[in-house]
C-alpha positions in Angstrom: 108.5 -4.9 -65.2 106.9 -7.8 -63.4 104.3 -7.5 -60.7 106.9 -7.9 -58.0 109.1 -5.1 -59.5 106.4 -2.4 -59.2 107.5 0.0 -56.5 105.3 -0.1 -53.4 104.4 3.6 -53.6 103.0 3.0 -57.2 100.8 0.2 -55.9 99.5 2.3 -53.1 98.8 5.2 -55.5 97.0 2.9 -57.9 94.9 1.6 -55.0 94.0 5.1 -54.0 93.1 6.0 -57.6 90.8 3.0 -57.7 89.0 4.2 -54.6 88.8 7.8 -55.9 87.9 7.2 -59.5 86.0 9.8 -61.5 82.3 9.2 -62.4 83.3 8.5 -66.0 85.9 5.9 -64.9 83.5 4.2 -62.6 80.8 4.1 -65.3 83.1 2.7 -67.9 84.4 0.1 -65.4 80.9 -1.2 -64.9 81.0 -2.2 -68.6 84.6 -3.4 -68.8 84.7 -5.5 -65.6 84.1 -9.3 -65.5 84.7 -9.7 -69.3 81.4 -8.0 -70.2 82.8 -6.3 -73.3 83.5 -8.9 -75.9 84.8 -11.3 -73.2 88.1 -9.3 -72.9 89.6 -9.1 -69.5 90.4 -5.6 -68.2 92.2 -4.4 -65.1 91.9 -0.9 -63.8 94.4 1.6 -62.3 97.3 -0.7 -63.1 100.9 0.5 -62.3 103.2 -0.2 -65.2 106.5 1.3 -66.2 106.2 4.2 -63.8 102.7 5.1 -64.9 99.2 4.3 -63.7 96.9 3.0 -66.5 93.2 3.7 -66.2 92.3 0.4 -67.9 94.4 -2.2 -69.6 93.7 -5.4 -71.5 97.0 -7.3 -71.6 95.6 -9.9 -73.9 94.8 -7.4 -76.7 97.6 -5.0 -75.5 95.1 -2.1 -75.3 95.2 0.7 -72.8 92.2 2.9 -72.3 92.6 6.4 -70.7 89.5 8.3 -69.6 90.4 12.0 -69.6 89.1 15.3 -68.5 89.9 18.7 -70.1 93.2 18.9 -68.2 94.6 16.3 -70.6 93.9 18.3 -73.8 97.1 18.6 -75.7 99.2 17.3 -72.8 102.8 16.8 -73.8 103.3 14.4 -70.9 100.4 12.3 -72.2 101.9 12.3 -75.7 105.2 11.0 -74.4 103.5 8.4 -72.2 101.4 7.2 -75.2 104.5 7.0 -77.4 106.3 4.9 -74.8 103.5 2.4 -74.6 103.1 2.3 -78.4 106.8 1.5 -78.6 106.1 -1.4 -76.2 103.4 -2.8 -78.5 100.3 -1.3 -76.9 97.5 0.7 -78.5 96.4 3.6 -76.4 92.8 4.7 -76.7 91.8 8.0 -75.1 88.2 8.9 -74.4 86.8 12.0 -72.8 84.8 12.0 -69.6 81.9 13.7 -71.5 81.9 11.0 -74.2 81.4 8.3 -71.5 78.6 10.4 -70.0 76.9 11.3 -73.2 77.6 8.4 -75.5 78.6 5.3 -73.5 77.3 3.0 -76.2 79.4 4.7 -78.8 82.5 4.6 -76.6 82.0 0.9 -76.0 81.5 0.2 -79.8 84.8 2.1 -80.5 86.7 0.1 -77.8 85.2 -3.2 -78.9 86.2 -2.5 -82.6 89.8 -1.8 -81.4 89.9 -4.9 -79.3 88.7 -7.1 -82.2 91.4 -5.5 -84.5 94.1 -6.3 -82.0 96.2 -8.4 -84.5 96.1 -5.8 -87.3 
């Protein structure tokens, strides 16, 4: 789906989510924005294939989702992840608490995955 094919309501919803991001999403965004993590470019709250992605690096085909407890064992999330894996993406899920308590560890994990993008 190209940029022009994204339904307008998905774009509006993504814009709203950017404005109403969680503390953990905002904190991680401060690290990911402007190519600060390994010079990889990330976008946030991106509408793609009927979903809104928290963060995506198209270059490395890596999606990062920052989740709260409501996502634990979510069947919908599992289906969504399987869809994006079938499209050649890797989906990394990190918990809000991990971002709060161990941001350096989360960033190290993400950077390792980004650097292994061809494997």
